[in-house]
C-alpha positions as CSV (number, residue, x, y, z in Angstrom):
1,M,23.6,-54.5,2.0
2,S,20.5,-53.4,1.9
3,L,18.6,-52.9,-1.1
4,I,19.0,-49.1,-0.5
5,D,22.5,-49.6,-0.4
6,L,22.7,-51.7,-3.6
7,Q,20.3,-49.3,-5.3
8,K,23.1,-46.5,-4.8
9,K,25.9,-48.8,-5.7
10,I,24.7,-50.0,-8.6
11,A,23.7,-45.7,-9.5
12,E,27.1,-45.0,-9.3
13,E,28.7,-47.3,-11.1
14,E,26.6,-46.0,-13.8
15,R,27.5,-42.3,-13.6
16,K,30.1,-42.9,-15.8
17,Y,28.0,-44.2,-18.5
18,F,25.5,-40.7,-18.3
19,R,28.4,-38.6,-17.2
20,E,30.1,-39.9,-21.0
21,A,27.0,-41.0,-23.0
22,L,28.1,-39.2,-26.0
23,R,31.4,-40.8,-26.2
24,Y,30.0,-44.4,-25.5
25,A,27.1,-43.3,-28.2
26,S,30.4,-42.3,-30.8
27,Q,31.9,-46.3,-29.2
28,I,28.6,-47.8,-30.0
29,R,29.1,-46.4,-33.5
30,E,31.5,-46.9,-34.5
31,V,31.2,-50.6,-33.4
32,A,27.6,-51.4,-35.0
33,E,29.9,-50.1,-39.1
34,E,32.6,-53.0,-38.6
35,L,29.7,-55.8,-37.3
36,L,27.2,-53.8,-39.3
37,N,29.2,-53.4,-42.7
38,D,27.8,-50.2,-42.6
39,K,29.3,-47.0,-43.1
40,E,25.9,-45.4,-43.8
41,L,23.7,-45.8,-40.4
42,R,22.9,-43.7,-37.9
43,V,23.1,-43.9,-34.3
44,L,20.6,-41.6,-32.3
45,V,20.4,-40.9,-28.5
46,F,17.6,-40.5,-27.3
47,G,14.4,-40.4,-23.8
48,S,16.0,-39.3,-20.3
49,T,19.5,-38.5,-21.3
50,V,18.5,-36.2,-24.2
51,R,16.3,-34.1,-22.1
52,G,18.5,-34.3,-18.8
53,D,16.3,-35.8,-16.3
54,A,17.7,-39.7,-16.1
55,I,18.3,-41.0,-12.8
56,P,21.0,-43.4,-12.9
57,G,20.3,-46.3,-11.6
58,K,17.0,-46.1,-12.4
59,S,17.1,-45.2,-16.3
60,D,18.6,-45.9,-19.3
61,I,20.0,-44.8,-22.1
62,D,18.4,-44.9,-25.1
63,I,20.6,-45.5,-28.1
64,L,18.4,-46.5,-32.1
65,I,21.1,-47.8,-34.5
66,V,19.2,-47.1,-38.0
67,S,20.4,-50.0,-41.2
68,E,19.6,-51.0,-43.6
69,K,22.1,-54.4,-42.8
70,A,19.8,-54.1,-39.5
71,P,19.2,-58.1,-38.0
72,T,15.5,-59.2,-38.3
73,T,15.5,-61.7,-35.6
74,P,14.7,-61.2,-31.8
75,K,18.1,-63.6,-31.8
76,Q,20.2,-61.4,-34.5
77,Q,19.2,-58.4,-32.8
78,A,20.1,-59.8,-29.2
79,E,23.9,-61.4,-30.7
80,L,24.6,-57.5,-32.1
81,R,23.5,-56.5,-28.6
82,T,25.9,-58.7,-26.6
83,K,28.7,-58.0,-29.3
84,I,28.8,-53.8,-29.2
85,L,28.2,-54.3,-25.0
86,K,31.1,-56.7,-24.6
87,S,33.3,-53.9,-26.5
88,I,32.4,-51.3,-24.0
89,G,33.7,-53.5,-21.7
90,D,30.3,-54.1,-19.6
91,L,27.5,-56.5,-20.4
92,S,24.9,-55.2,-17.9
93,A,25.6,-51.1,-19.0
94,P,22.9,-49.4,-19.4
95,F,22.1,-49.0,-22.6
96,E,18.9,-50.2,-24.2
97,I,20.2,-50.4,-27.8
98,H,17.4,-50.7,-30.4
99,V,18.4,-51.6,-34.1
100,I,15.9,-51.1,-37.2
101,T,15.8,-50.8,-40.4
102,P,14.8,-47.3,-42.2
103,E,12.0,-48.4,-42.9
104,V,10.7,-49.0,-39.3
105,Y,12.7,-45.9,-38.3
106,R,10.0,-44.1,-40.7
107,R,7.4,-45.7,-40.0
108,W,7.5,-45.7,-36.7
109,Y,10.0,-44.4,-34.3
110,S,11.0,-41.0,-36.3
111,G,7.2,-39.1,-35.0
112,R,7.6,-40.6,-31.5
113,I,11.5,-40.1,-30.9
114,G,12.3,-36.9,-29.6
115,K,9.0,-35.9,-28.7
116,G,9.6,-33.0,-25.1
117,G,12.9,-33.7,-25.3
118,G,15.1,-33.8,-28.9
119,V,17.5,-36.0,-30.3
120,I,21.1,-36.4,-30.7
121,E,22.5,-38.1,-33.4
122,V,26.4,-39.5,-33.1
123,R,28.3,-38.7,-36.2
């Protein structure tokens, strides 16, 4: 299999995630609420998926989880992301999951995400 064939195969496998990004984001929200025990958390989808210029096989789907109970160490965050992806049934699903506190959101993300393309909050 050539590199181009492999890229085409990956893109085809990922298309379902891009077509149904908001449904998956809703599922991610449900799992994160349970794992973090936080019904007040926020889940935002941003980046190329929201802008409409994502390319399956090259782009990712940016998901931002904002919670007072966000894990603070890289290991804890990686474990949370792994559990979320396992719940989807695909550890290699093209989701870039960021998990942060409301303070980090206010200080850094709120002024940066959504510029030139918007943000969708998943409820």
